[in-house]
Backbone bond lengths (Angstrom), bond angles and torsions (degrees), N, CA, C in turn:
res aa  C-N    CA-C-N  psi(-1)  N-CA   C-N-CA  omega(-1)  CA-C   N-CA-C  phi
1 X - - - 1.475 - - 1.520 109.56 -
2 X 1.351 116.59 138.36 1.458 121.24 -176.15 1.528 111.28 -74.85
3 X 1.327 115.22 164.39 1.456 121.37 177.66 1.538 110.83 -62.64
4 X 1.325 116.03 -34.55 1.481 120.74 179.48 1.548 109.32 -61.61
5 X 1.325 116.62 -44.46 1.450 119.99 -178.12 1.534 110.83 -65.22
6 X 1.309 117.08 -41.20 1.458 120.80 177.21 1.522 110.12 -62.58
7 X 1.326 117.14 -43.92 1.435 121.51 178.25 1.535 111.39 -61.53
8 X 1.329 116.77 -39.12 1.456 121.37 -178.29 1.532 111.22 -66.07
9 X 1.301 117.46 -43.55 1.476 119.51 -178.16 1.530 110.61 -70.42
10 X 1.316 117.54 -40.10 1.453 120.40 179.54 1.532 111.77 -68.99
11 X 1.336 115.84 -39.33 1.467 119.71 179.93 1.506 111.43 -67.25
12 X 1.327 117.20 -45.37 1.469 119.35 -178.30 1.517 111.82 -67.00
13 X 1.342 116.17 -38.33 1.459 118.66 175.89 1.512 111.39 -62.35
14 X 1.300 116.08 -46.95 1.480 119.54 -177.82 1.523 110.74 -64.10
15 X 1.322 117.89 -42.02 1.451 120.46 -177.35 1.514 111.87 -66.99
16 X 1.345 117.76 -44.01 1.470 119.61 -179.58 1.529 110.76 -70.03
17 X 1.337 116.66 -37.15 1.466 119.71 179.27 1.518 111.96 -69.10
18 X 1.310 117.46 -39.40 1.462 120.79 -179.67 1.541 111.95 -75.92
19 X 1.319 116.68 -28.63 1.467 120.61 -179.35 1.526 111.06 -76.46
20 X 1.334 117.75 -25.27 1.454 121.20 -177.58 1.520 114.60 -52.32
21 X 1.355 118.25 -54.50 1.472 119.64 -178.70 1.530 114.17 -63.30
22 X 1.338 116.65 -15.89 1.448 119.92 176.67 1.525 113.21 -92.60
23 X 1.334 114.85 -42.28 1.463 119.92 -175.38 1.518 112.34 -77.77
24 X 1.335 118.06 -39.55 1.467 120.18 -175.59 1.541 111.99 -63.17
25 X 1.352 119.55 -46.54 1.476 118.35 175.17 1.538 112.14 -60.96
26 X 1.335 117.07 -35.40 1.463 119.45 178.81 1.523 110.42 -64.81
27 X 1.343 118.08 -43.06 1.459 120.87 178.62 1.515 110.11 -64.30
28 X 1.338 116.67 -36.28 1.462 119.96 177.00 1.534 110.40 -66.63
29 X 1.322 116.13 -38.23 1.466 121.06 -177.79 1.511 111.85 -65.35
30 X 1.342 117.75 -39.52 1.466 120.46 -179.15 1.525 111.16 -89.83
31 X 1.344 115.16 12.43 1.460 123.38 173.23 1.529 112.13 60.76
32 X 1.325 115.83 47.67 1.461 121.01 174.74 1.524 108.82 -88.15
33 X 1.332 116.33 56.66 1.441 120.39 -176.69 1.506 113.13 -88.86
34 X 1.317 116.42 145.05 1.445 123.02 178.01 1.532 111.41 -72.36
35 X 1.325 115.17 135.93 1.463 120.66 172.93 1.524 108.48 -99.89
36 X 1.314 117.05 119.94 1.457 121.19 -176.08 1.537 109.67 -92.91
37 X 1.345 114.89 135.42 1.454 121.03 -179.24 1.539 111.03 -63.44
38 X 1.340 115.09 138.16 1.459 119.25 178.01 1.524 111.69 -69.48
39 X 1.353 116.97 -26.32 1.457 119.70 -177.97 1.518 113.08 -90.06
40 X 1.339 117.12 6.30 1.448 120.97 175.55 1.526 112.17 -85.80
41 X 1.327 117.65 -177.85 1.461 120.16 177.71 1.518 111.40 -56.23
42 X 1.326 117.16 136.99 1.487 121.75 -176.42 1.508 111.42 -60.37
43 X 1.320 117.80 -29.76 1.465 121.05 -177.40 1.543 111.56 -66.15
44 X 1.327 116.57 -17.33 1.462 119.95 -177.61 1.525 111.86 -83.76
45 X 1.312 118.63 -12.22 1.473 120.49 -176.83 1.526 111.38 -61.91
46 X 1.337 116.99 -30.41 1.468 119.72 -178.88 1.521 111.19 -71.92
47 X 1.345 118.14 -10.10 1.455 121.19 177.90 1.511 112.83 -83.43
48 X 1.329 117.34 -9.78 1.457 120.16 179.73 1.519 110.88 -53.89
49 X 1.329 115.77 131.45 1.437 121.22 179.45 1.527 114.87 94.00
50 X 1.339 116.41 -10.36 1.473 118.38 175.31 1.533 108.88 -64.18
51 X 1.332 118.14 132.32 1.486 119.98 -176.70 1.534 111.82 -59.23
52 X 1.315 114.96 139.28 1.455 121.19 174.83 1.518 108.89 -113.63
53 X 1.324 117.54 -168.97 1.470 123.03 -175.98 1.521 111.01 68.13
54 X 1.335 117.33 19.07 1.454 120.18 178.31 1.524 113.50 -69.03
55 X 1.335 115.65 -8.12 1.467 118.68 173.70 1.524 113.27 -59.04
56 X 1.335 114.81 -20.48 1.474 118.29 174.93 1.522 112.45 -57.99
57 X 1.328 116.76 -33.33 1.471 120.27 177.82 1.540 109.83 -63.21
58 X 1.317 115.36 -41.83 1.471 120.42 179.87 1.512 110.10 -65.19
59 X 1.335 116.88 -49.71 1.457 120.63 -177.83 1.531 111.97 -62.20
60 X 1.322 115.94 -40.46 1.461 120.76 179.06 1.534 110.10 -61.21
61 X 1.326 117.18 -48.03 1.439 120.84 -178.91 1.516 112.12 -62.63
62 X 1.328 116.71 -42.45 1.480 121.56 -176.85 1.522 110.66 -67.54
63 X 1.320 116.17 -50.92 1.472 119.36 -176.89 1.532 112.07 -63.61
64 X 1.329 116.35 -47.09 1.471 120.23 -178.58 1.524 111.38 -62.79
65 X 1.314 116.85 -34.07 1.464 119.42 -178.56 1.531 112.21 -79.01
66 X 1.345 118.07 -26.87 1.467 121.70 -173.72 1.535 114.50 -93.18
67 X 1.321 116.65 -33.64 1.465 120.28 -174.40 1.533 113.16 -53.30
68 X 1.335 119.14 -42.82 1.474 118.21 -179.36 1.520 114.95 -62.77
69 X 1.337 117.75 -16.39 1.450 121.24 -175.82 1.532 113.41 -109.07
70 X 1.348 117.66 6.51 1.455 120.19 -175.35 1.520 112.79 -63.10
71 X 1.316 117.88 -38.84 1.482 119.48 -178.98 1.516 111.77 -62.75
72 X 1.303 116.68 -36.98 1.452 120.65 179.73 1.502 113.91 -82.04
73 X 1.320 116.63 -20.67 1.468 121.36 -179.58 1.527 110.20 -132.27
74 X 1.360 116.84 71.32 1.482 120.31 -177.18 1.499 114.95 -62.38
75 X 1.330 117.63 -20.93 1.472 119.11 -179.91 1.532 112.63 -70.72
76 X 1.335 115.60 -11.79 1.467 118.38 176.05 1.514 112.05 -70.61
77 X 1.355 117.49 -24.73 1.454 121.69 -172.10 1.521 113.21 -56.16
78 X 1.358 120.14 -48.77 1.461 118.66 179.46 1.545 112.76 -63.77
79 X 1.327 117.02 -34.26 1.451 120.53 178.33 1.508 110.50 -65.04
80 X 1.336 115.68 -46.86 1.457 120.66 178.74 1.525 111.09 -63.24
81 X 1.336 116.38 -38.22 1.470 119.54 -179.70 1.495 111.61 -62.98
82 X 1.365 117.14 -48.44 1.465 118.74 -178.02 1.523 110.85 -67.81
83 X 1.332 116.50 -36.23 1.468 119.96 177.98 1.520 110.69 -63.21
84 X 1.321 116.67 -49.06 1.483 120.91 -179.13 1.508 111.04 -69.81
85 X 1.352 117.06 -39.18 1.445 120.23 -179.33 1.527 113.03 -59.03
86 X 1.319 115.63 -49.45 1.455 119.89 178.77 1.527 110.64 -70.20
87 X 1.342 115.29 -33.20 1.463 118.09 177.07 1.520 113.12 -62.86
88 X 1.349 115.43 -38.84 1.471 119.78 179.66 1.544 110.74 -69.09
89 X 1.339 116.70 -35.29 1.471 118.84 175.13 1.531 109.41 -62.71
90 X 1.327 115.85 -44.59 1.449 119.58 178.74 1.519 111.76 -63.48
91 X 1.373 116.22 -38.69 1.447 120.35 178.82 1.527 111.07 -62.18
92 X 1.302 118.13 -44.69 1.460 122.22 178.37 1.519 110.38 -59.81
93 X 1.340 116.53 -43.97 1.455 121.05 179.80 1.549 110.73 -62.69
94 X 1.334 115.93 -45.57 1.459 121.20 178.47 1.535 110.92 -63.53
95 X 1.311 115.51 -45.40 1.470 120.02 -176.42 1.539 111.32 -62.37
96 X 1.314 116.32 -42.71 1.466 119.49 179.98 1.526 110.55 -65.96
97 X 1.352 116.27 -36.78 1.475 119.58 -177.75 1.525 112.03 -74.65
98 X 1.316 117.56 -46.22 1.479 118.14 -169.75 1.520 114.27 -99.35
99 X 1.327 117.60 -25.75 1.470 120.02 -179.95 1.527 110.37 -97.10
100 X 1.328 116.12 -47.36 1.468 119.63 179.31 1.510 112.45 -81.80
101 X 1.341 116.53 -6.44 1.468 122.34 176.85 1.528 113.03 60.36
102 X 1.331 116.58 36.85 1.448 121.87 172.20 1.520 107.10 -106.93
103 X 1.327 117.21 105.52 1.447 123.11 -165.34 1.534 113.41 -59.77
104 X 1.307 118.79 -26.89 1.465 120.38 -176.12 1.525 112.61 -86.27
105 X 1.349 118.47 -15.54 1.461 120.24 -177.08 1.508 110.34 63.49
106 X 1.327 116.25 -145.13 1.449 120.81 173.50 1.535 109.56 -62.59
107 X 1.310 116.80 143.74 1.468 118.73 175.01 1.531 107.74 -70.29
108 X 1.331 118.06 157.03 1.474 120.33 177.38 1.526 112.70 -53.31
109 X 1.338 115.97 -39.18 1.470 119.87 -179.45 1.522 111.04 -67.64
110 X 1.347 117.92 -40.88 1.437 121.35 178.10 1.536 111.62 -64.60
111 X 1.307 115.60 -43.81 1.482 120.18 -179.25 1.527 110.09 -65.38
112 X 1.322 116.78 -45.72 1.475 120.76 -179.89 1.531 110.74 -63.76
113 X 1.334 116.88 -43.33 1.483 120.45 179.42 1.517 111.54 -61.96
114 X 1.335 117.13 -42.48 1.462 120.99 179.50 1.516 111.23 -65.30
115 X 1.342 116.34 -40.49 1.462 119.68 178.44 1.520 111.63 -66.36
116 X 1.323 116.18 -38.67 1.480 120.38 177.26 1.536 109.97 -62.71
117 X 1.332 116.16 -41.99 1.480 120.10 -177.77 1.518 110.09 -64.54
118 X 1.320 117.32 -47.85 1.466 120.21 -179.18 1.523 110.71 -63.24
119 X 1.324 116.87 -40.11 1.462 120.43 178.05 1.510 111.63 -65.23
120 X 1.328 117.14 -37.83 1.471 121.29 178.55 1.527 111.43 -63.25
121 X 1.338 116.81 -40.90 1.470 119.63 178.18 1.518 110.42 -65.83
122 X 1.324 116.69 -41.68 1.469 121.13 176.65 1.514 110.61 -60.59
123 X 1.332 119.38 -45.79 1.452 123.83 -179.74 1.523 110.62 -62.79
124 X 1.344 116.62 -42.65 1.458 120.76 179.85 1.538 110.68 -62.17
125 X 1.333 115.92 -47.57 1.460 119.70 -179.93 1.525 111.26 -63.49
126 X 1.333 115.89 -41.13 1.464 120.69 -178.20 1.518 110.71 -62.23
127 X 1.328 118.42 -41.58 1.450 122.24 -174.35 1.534 113.65 -86.08
128 X 1.343 117.34 -20.55 1.471 120.20 -175.44 1.519 114.09 -110.14
129 X 1.315 118.59 -23.72 1.457 120.31 -172.93 1.522 114.43 -125.31
130 X 1.307 116.99 9.06 1.473 121.64 173.63 1.514 108.82 -131.66
131 X 1.325 115.60 167.09 1.456 120.13 176.17 1.533 111.21 -98.26
132 X 1.329 116.31 17.08 1.461 120.64 -178.59 1.513 109.78 -80.76
133 X 1.310 116.38 126.09 1.482 120.51 178.97 1.518 110.27 -88.30
134 X 1.347 115.17 154.53 1.456 120.39 176.61 1.533 111.96 -84.72
135 X 1.342 115.67 -1.44 1.473 118.86 172.83 1.546 108.01 -65.34
136 X 1.322 116.39 137.93 1.458 121.26 -170.39 1.535 110.60 -108.06
137 X 1.331 113.95 132.98 1.477 119.44 174.04 1.517 109.82 -64.36
138 X 1.325 118.16 132.59 1.444 123.52 -177.33 1.541 109.25 -93.52
139 X 1.334 118.31 123.12 1.458 121.11 -179.46 1.533 112.21 -58.40
140 X 1.320 115.61 140.86 1.459 124.80 175.97 1.536 114.05 70.69
141 X 1.347 117.53 2.08 1.467 121.78 176.48 1.515 108.94 -123.35
142 X 1.337 117.42 90.33 1.469 121.04 -175.68 1.523 113.22 -54.39
143 X 1.334 115.35 133.41 1.485 121.99 176.16 1.511 112.20 62.43
144 X 1.331 117.39 24.68 1.464 121.24 176.78 1.523 108.57 -111.52
145 X 1.329 116.74 128.69 1.434 122.45 -177.42 1.524 111.20 -123.74
146 X 1.327 115.00 145.59 1.459 121.05 179.22 1.529 107.54 -109.21
147 X 1.333 117.34 120.24 1.465 122.45 178.73 1.528 108.17 -113.21
148 X 1.303 115.74 114.76 1.466 121.68 -178.48 1.513 113.48 -90.32
149 X 1.317 117.76 3.41 1.448 121.33 178.46 1.520 112.78 60.62
150 X 1.336 115.02 -122.84 1.473 120.62 -177.16 1.520 113.01 -63.97
151 X 1.340 116.83 -21.90 1.463 120.21 -179.19 1.538 112.54 -82.97
152 X 1.321 116.93 -5.61 1.477 120.36 -177.03 1.528 111.88 -63.38
153 X 1.342 117.10 -42.51 1.460 119.27 -177.76 1.539 112.00 -69.81
154 X 1.364 119.22 -46.77 1.460 116.51 174.68 1.524 113.66 -57.24
155 X 1.346 116.80 -36.72 1.463 119.42 176.56 1.517 111.34 -63.63
156 X 1.354 116.58 -38.63 1.454 119.88 179.97 1.531 110.05 -60.72
157 X 1.320 117.65 -44.38 1.451 120.96 179.10 1.518 109.90 -62.57
158 X 1.326 117.66 -43.00 1.460 122.13 179.75 1.513 111.63 -62.07
159 X 1.331 116.95 -44.47 1.464 122.13 -177.44 1.517 110.00 -67.36
160 X 1.332 117.65 -46.93 1.453 120.97 -176.97 1.520 110.96 -63.71
161 X 1.351 116.43 -50.44 1.462 118.98 -178.65 1.518 111.36 -66.16
162 X 1.336 117.44 -38.46 1.444 121.05 179.67 1.524 112.54 -65.93
163 X 1.336 115.13 -42.79 1.477 118.84 179.26 1.518 112.03 -64.79
164 X 1.342 116.53 -45.73 1.459 120.98 -179.87 1.494 111.70 -58.90
165 X 1.318 116.87 -44.27 1.453 119.43 -178.69 1.526 111.77 -78.27
166 X 1.332 117.14 -22.20 1.463 119.91 174.96 1.514 110.43 -68.58
167 X 1.325 117.53 -41.92 1.481 120.05 175.75 1.534 109.20 -65.38
168 X 1.329 116.49 -36.85 1.461 121.00 179.23 1.531 111.06 -60.96
169 X 1.320 117.49 -42.27 1.469 121.96 177.84 1.517 110.61 -67.03
170 X 1.342 117.63 -33.51 1.456 121.97 -177.96 1.524 112.08 -69.12
171 X 1.340 116.54 -26.89 1.442 121.38 -177.58 1.538 110.03 -78.24
172 X 1.333 115.05 77.44 1.463 119.59 -179.87 1.516 113.51 -134.95
173 X 1.305 116.46 -5.97 1.473 121.40 178.47 1.524 108.97 -131.32
174 X 1.288 116.41 155.70 1.477 121.96 179.39 1.534 110.00 -57.81
175 X 1.309 116.46 119.98 1.453 121.28 174.83 1.510 116.54 77.38
176 X 1.331 119.45 -1.49 1.459 119.10 -173.43 1.514 113.31 -70.60
177 X 1.335 117.36 -57.56 1.474 119.87 -178.00 1.515 110.42 -63.07
178 X 1.334 117.35 -39.24 1.464 120.13 -179.91 1.523 112.95 -64.80
179 X 1.323 117.91 -43.28 1.455 121.84 -179.06 1.518 110.88 -66.54
180 X 1.326 116.44 -47.37 1.476 120.45 -178.80 1.519 110.83 -62.09
181 X 1.341 116.80 -43.69 1.465 120.09 -175.89 1.499 111.16 -74.03
182 X 1.324 119.46 -29.12 1.470 121.37 175.31 1.524 109.65 -61.20
183 X 1.323 117.45 -40.65 1.447 121.16 178.78 1.526 110.60 -67.93
184 X 1.311 117.72 -41.38 1.473 122.99 177.22 1.526 109.62 -61.05
185 X 1.326 117.42 -42.00 1.476 120.42 -178.14 1.537 110.15 -69.13
186 X 1.322 118.05 -30.37 1.482 119.67 173.57 1.524 109.67 -65.66
187 X 1.326 116.59 -42.11 1.474 119.25 176.30 1.531 110.69 -58.22
188 X 1.311 117.29 -46.22 1.477 120.25 178.80 1.528 111.70 -62.43
189 X 1.326 116.46 -35.07 1.464 119.93 178.21 1.495 110.38 -64.11
190 X 1.336 117.67 -46.75 1.463 121.71 -179.11 1.524 110.78 -61.13
191 X 1.343 116.75 -45.35 1.461 118.89 -178.57 1.528 111.49 -72.20
192 X 1.328 117.31 -33.76 1.465 120.16 179.25 1.526 110.82 -66.65
193 X 1.347 116.63 -41.93 1.455 120.43 177.96 1.517 111.10 -67.65
194 X 1.342 116.26 -46.22 1.446 119.88 -178.93 1.511 114.10 -66.10
195 X 1.353 116.08 -34.90 1.463 119.76 -178.56 1.521 113.95 -94.51
196 X 1.334 117.95 0.22 1.470 122.70 179.36 1.529 111.14 55.29
197 X 1.326 116.20 50.51 1.471 121.13 -177.50 1.512 112.79 -86.66
198 X 1.328 117.57 -14.09 1.449 120.08 174.95 1.520 115.24 78.11
199 X 1.340 118.33 20.97 1.461 120.21 177.33 1.513 112.04 -120.37
200 X 1.331 116.78 7.55 1.478 118.85 -173.00 1.542 114.66 -63.20
201 X 1.327 120.29 -27.54 1.472 116.73 175.65 1.532 113.17 -60.79
202 X 1.344 117.31 -39.05 1.462 117.89 -177.95 1.516 110.47 -76.76
203 X 1.319 119.09 -33.15 1.456 119.01 177.12 1.543 109.63 -67.69
204 X 1.323 116.06 -38.23 1.471 119.14 175.60 1.510 111.90 -66.16
205 X 1.337 115.49 -38.93 1.471 119.75 -179.64 1.516 111.59 -64.23
206 X 1.326 116.68 -40.46 1.465 119.58 177.53 1.507 111.16 -66.39
207 X 1.329 117.71 -39.32 1.457 120.21 176.92 1.537 110.62 -60.46
208 X 1.336 116.09 -47.04 1.466 118.74 -178.93 1.524 112.01 -66.21
209 X 1.324 116.83 -41.60 1.460 119.81 -179.48 1.523 111.43 -64.30
210 X 1.317 116.45 -36.94 1.483 119.41 178.40 1.513 110.71 -69.04
211 X 1.309 117.92 -38.51 1.466 120.11 178.49 1.546 109.75 -64.16
212 X 1.332 115.92 -39.66 1.453 119.16 176.87 1.502 111.86 -66.39
213 X 1.325 116.35 -40.24 1.475 120.79 -179.95 1.538 111.77 -66.95
214 X 1.328 115.88 -36.67 1.457 120.34 -178.90 1.519 113.04 -64.76
215 X 1.331 117.38 -18.72 1.475 120.52 173.65 1.522 110.71 -58.11
216 X 1.342 116.73 -29.45 1.449 121.77 -176.78 1.535 113.00 -110.39
217 X 1.325 116.78 -7.90 1.465 120.80 -172.46 1.529 114.04 -108.37
218 X 1.339 117.48 -11.71 1.455 118.09 178.06 1.523 109.91 -72.31
219 X 1.320 115.44 156.85 1.473 121.17 -173.19 1.531 112.73 -65.02
220 X 1.343 118.21 131.22 1.474 126.61 -5.36 1.523 110.82 -82.94
221 X 1.319 115.87 128.82 1.454 122.11 -173.12 1.532 111.46 -68.56
222 X 1.340 114.99 139.49 1.457 119.40 172.61 1.528 111.16 -97.87
223 X 1.340 115.96 -7.16 1.471 120.68 175.23 1.524 107.77 -156.42
224 X 1.334 116.65 147.48 1.460 122.41 174.12 1.531 108.67 -106.56
225 X 1.335 116.63 151.88 1.479 118.57 179.29 1.518 111.90 -75.78
226 X 1.331 117.96 -26.72 1.465 119.99 -179.27 1.516 111.95 68.62
227 X 1.325 116.41 -176.53 1.451 119.91 175.63 1.532 110.80 -65.03
228 X 1.327 116.90 -24.64 1.467 120.66 176.23 1.508 110.91 -54.39
229 X 1.320 116.84 -44.73 1.450 121.13 -178.51 1.501 113.84 -85.29
230 X 1.351 117.17 -44.23 1.467 120.17 -173.94 1.514 112.27 -66.44
231 X 1.360 117.23 -42.94 1.454 118.50 178.30 1.533 111.77 -68.71
232 X 1.322 116.11 -36.39 1.469 120.27 177.35 1.526 110.58 -61.31
233 X 1.339 116.04 -44.66 1.475 119.77 179.44 1.525 111.31 -65.97
234 X 1.312 116.72 -36.51 1.462 120.11 175.85 1.516 111.00 -61.48
235 X 1.335 116.97 -44.79 1.437 121.39 177.50 1.525 111.37 -61.76
236 X 1.316 116.83 -40.71 1.456 122.26 177.93 1.528 111.55 -59.89
237 X 1.344 116.52 -49.65 1.457 120.89 -177.08 1.541 110.15 -62.37
238 X 1.337 116.95 -44.82 1.456 119.95 -179.44 1.521 111.91 -65.62
239 X 1.328 116.55 -40.94 1.474 120.97 179.75 1.518 111.07 -62.44
240 X 1.332 116.77 -44.62 1.462 120.19 178.26 1.515 110.93 -60.56
241 X 1.326 117.11 -41.81 1.446 120.98 178.40 1.504 111.89 -57.29
242 X 1.327 117.43 -43.00 1.464 120.19 -177.34 1.534 111.97 -80.09
243 X 1.315 119.05 -34.76 1.467 119.67 -179.89 1.540 110.74 -66.60
244 X 1.356 116.19 -22.19 1.475 118.25 179.57 1.538 110.54 -110.12
245 X 1.365 115.68 14.63 1.453 121.77 179.14 1.544 112.02 56.64
246 X 1.329 115.34 38.20 1.468 120.55 -174.28 1.527 112.84 -125.22
247 X 1.338 119.54 36.93 1.472 117.63 -179.56 1.542 113.10 -64.31
248 X 1.335 116.83 -27.22 1.466 118.93 178.75 1.545 110.97 -68.03
249 X 1.320 116.76 -23.74 1.453 121.58 179.99 1.543 111.17 -74.65
250 X 1.335 115.75 -17.62 1.481 118.05 -178.72 1.525 111.55 -64.95
251 X 1.355 116.52 -27.80 1.458 119.11 177.97 1.528 110.54 -70.60
252 X 1.312 117.65 -18.25 1.478 122.34 179.23 1.509 109.54 -90.78
253 X 1.340 116.81 -61.33 1.465 119.78 -176.38 1.516 112.37 -70.55
254 X 1.338 115.96 -24.80 1.449 120.42 179.79 1.527 113.08 -100.76
255 X 1.337 115.64 31.63 1.466 120.06 -176.15 1.521 112.21 -58.14
256 X 1.335 117.49 -33.96 1.465 121.04 178.81 1.520 110.00 -67.32
257 X 1.341 117.33 -44.96 1.473 120.12 178.30 1.531 109.68 -59.49
258 X 1.339 115.76 -44.13 1.432 120.71 -178.26 1.535 111.87 -63.43
259 X 1.339 115.58 -43.52 1.476 119.62 179.27 1.527 111.31 -63.59
260 X 1.322 116.69 -38.50 1.463 120.66 -179.81 1.532 110.43 -63.31
261 X 1.346 116.39 -46.39 1.463 120.87 -179.36 1.537 110.40 -65.39
262 X 1.319 116.28 -46.76 1.478 119.58 -178.61 1.532 110.72 -63.14
263 X 1.312 117.81 -35.38 1.459 118.95 179.78 1.531 112.16 -63.26
264 X 1.337 116.14 -36.02 1.462 120.61 177.51 1.532 110.01 -70.34
265 X 1.342 116.62 -45.26 1.486 120.34 -179.31 1.509 110.06 -61.42
266 X 1.327 116.59 -46.84 1.475 120.90 -178.49 1.521 110.79 -65.32
267 X 1.333 117.31 -42.87 1.459 120.98 -179.95 1.530 111.99 -60.81
268 X 1.315 115.78 -49.98 1.471 120.35 -178.82 1.524 111.31 -65.29
269 X 1.349 116.05 -43.68 1.454 119.47 179.98 1.515 112.77 -62.75
270 X 1.346 116.19 -46.47 1.467 120.20 -178.26 1.540 109.95 -67.02
271 X 1.320 116.07 -37.61 1.475 120.92 178.63 1.526 110.94 -57.41
272 X 1.338 115.75 -45.37 1.464 120.12 -178.51 1.527 112.02 -71.68
273 X 1.329 116.64 -40.55 1.473 120.94 -177.55 1.528 111.14 -69.89
274 X 1.333 115.65 -39.37 1.477 119.83 -172.95 1.526 112.81 -90.03
275 X 1.329 116.10 -3.75 1.475 117.89 179.14 1.500 113.81 76.65
276 X 1.337 117.09 35.32 1.475 119.44 172.06 1.525 114.52 114.61
277 X 1.318 119.00 2.64 1.460 120.99 178.34 1.525 110.05 -88.91
278 X 1.323 117.46 157.00 1.459 122.61 -176.61 1.530 111.26 -127.06
279 X 1.312 115.58 149.78 1.473 121.46 174.26 1.513 109.57 -90.03
280 X 1.327 116.79 -46.06 1.440 122.22 179.05 1.531 110.12 -101.40
281 X 1.299 116.64 152.92 1.456 118.86 176.85 1.515 112.18 -62.03
282 X 1.339 115.02 -33.78 1.468 122.39 174.20 1.505 108.40 -163.16
283 X 1.310 116.42 147.44 1.461 121.96 175.86 1.540 107.76 -117.13
284 X 1.350 116.89 151.92 1.458 130.75 0.85 1.544 113.47 -63.82
285 X 1.323 114.25 173.93 1.448 122.11 -167.03 1.527 113.17 -56.86
286 X 1.336 118.31 -37.52 1.479 119.15 -177.00 1.516 111.78 -61.82
287 X 1.344 117.40 -31.39 1.467 120.02 177.44 1.527 111.40 -68.94
288 X 1.338 116.79 -31.45 1.484 119.19 176.73 1.514 109.99 -62.13
289 X 1.343 117.56 -44.19 1.457 119.59 -179.88 1.537 111.01 -69.92
290 X 1.320 117.18 -31.86 1.451 119.21 174.17 1.516 111.59 -58.25
291 X 1.330 115.24 -47.37 1.460 120.41 -178.06 1.525 111.82 -72.72
292 X 1.325 116.93 -13.48 1.469 121.33 173.48 1.538 111.13 -84.57
293 X 1.347 116.60 -2.48 1.460 120.55 176.25 1.496 115.20 105.39
294 X 1.356 118.92 2.24 1.464 120.74 179.02 1.518 108.89 -77.20
295 X 1.317 116.42 141.95 1.477 121.06 175.43 1.531 109.04 -77.85
296 X 1.336 116.55 162.54 1.434 121.09 178.60 1.546 110.26 -61.07
297 X 1.308 115.77 -41.68 1.480 119.07 -179.64 1.523 112.02 -62.08
298 X 1.345 116.23 -39.39 1.442 120.14 -179.86 1.521 111.40 -66.90
299 X 1.332 116.31 -43.51 1.468 120.03 179.22 1.529 110.51 -61.15
300 X 1.342 115.76 -46.96 1.455 120.74 179.68 1.528 110.69 -60.10
301 X 1.332 116.48 -43.21 1.452 119.70 -179.95 1.530 111.56 -65.08
302 X 1.310 117.53 -45.69 1.477 121.19 -177.51 1.536 109.92 -65.86
303 X 1.318 118.06 -45.35 1.458 120.54 179.77 1.520 111.33 -64.37
304 X 1.340 117.10 -34.84 1.458 120.51 177.59 1.525 111.31 -69.47
305 X 1.340 115.84 -40.12 1.477 119.54 177.48 1.526 110.62 -63.46
306 X 1.308 116.89 -43.16 1.485 120.97 178.08 1.520 108.96 -60.96
307 X 1.309 118.09 -42.77 1.491 121.65 179.53 1.498 109.66 -63.32
308 X 1.334 118.59 -45.23 1.455 121.32 179.24 1.520 112.51 -59.96
309 X 1.323 116.39 -42.51 1.475 120.08 178.21 1.523 111.80 -65.65
310 X 1.337 116.14 -39.67 1.469 119.19 179.13 1.550 111.28 -70.29
311 X 1.325 116.65 -30.48 1.469 118.67 174.96 1.518 110.96 -68.50
312 X 1.334 117.73 -35.91 1.452 120.71 174.02 1.523 110.93 -65.04
313 X 1.343 116.34 -39.60 1.463 119.65 175.85 1.523 111.03 -62.85
314 X 1.324 116.27 -39.74 1.459 120.29 178.33 1.510 112.63 -65.18
315 X 1.359 116.71 -36.86 1.455 119.94 174.84 1.520 110.97 -64.07
316 X 1.323 116.77 -38.04 1.452 120.32 175.94 1.544 109.82 -65.77
317 X 1.329 115.82 -37.92 1.452 120.03 -179.41 1.516 111.84 -69.18
318 X 1.364 115.82 -26.52 1.461 121.40 -179.03 1.524 111.15 -74.45
């Protein structure tokens, strides 16, 4: 690993860790408290009022650590753009909900439209201003790429939006989304360094910023990342996948995100088809395990272990 990468991870960790004691009291002062759903697990009711929008700590650490190295690592720019773009959408949604006291935040149409716009800019930049191809590396088949031609762009939109919202669904327990994504970002760092993709400073910065954020987000959390953090991390994961021509690998390293999304789709679909019956006790999937008696720490640990094992499988597939 280069000196730049080491500097990026240490700088982002230090910045997010040091900013926490300043930002969290400020969020509490302006009453950026989380509103917990009444239909969620009863144990979550005590979290009402915990400051949200803590994803700002992550974004601050990542941007401040990466900007000095942008000239030397121009391939970081699309990753930072998608991370910040989705983070700003999440910030607007959080701000409207917790500061403006409008419980719905952005409407689904507004949120979807904004995500489509940010993804379109990313896709345009990727195809016109970089040498990155939309052909995808096939897992377990060295030097084999899948090119879908005209279907590549629709797939890009599907992958980016699906990944961002998958991380968003995962952010439901203290430390869960942060821990899982920290492991995924380590995987991207290893592959970026090994493959000389030129994005390792940003992958290191995200790893460091998440470690700093987890100092305040592990159970019992003193701050939540909110949509500000979860959508930003989703954009980061998707951008890394495409900058390294590895979107197919996201189904492996992002198995937790995928399981969370599928659990919601299956639950809602079966509920409508069966006239009110459920497959899971509650969706997303982590709530099902909560209602089965698992503690938040156990769920976070198990999901993180599964992610780590799948990242090792992805390295083998690479």
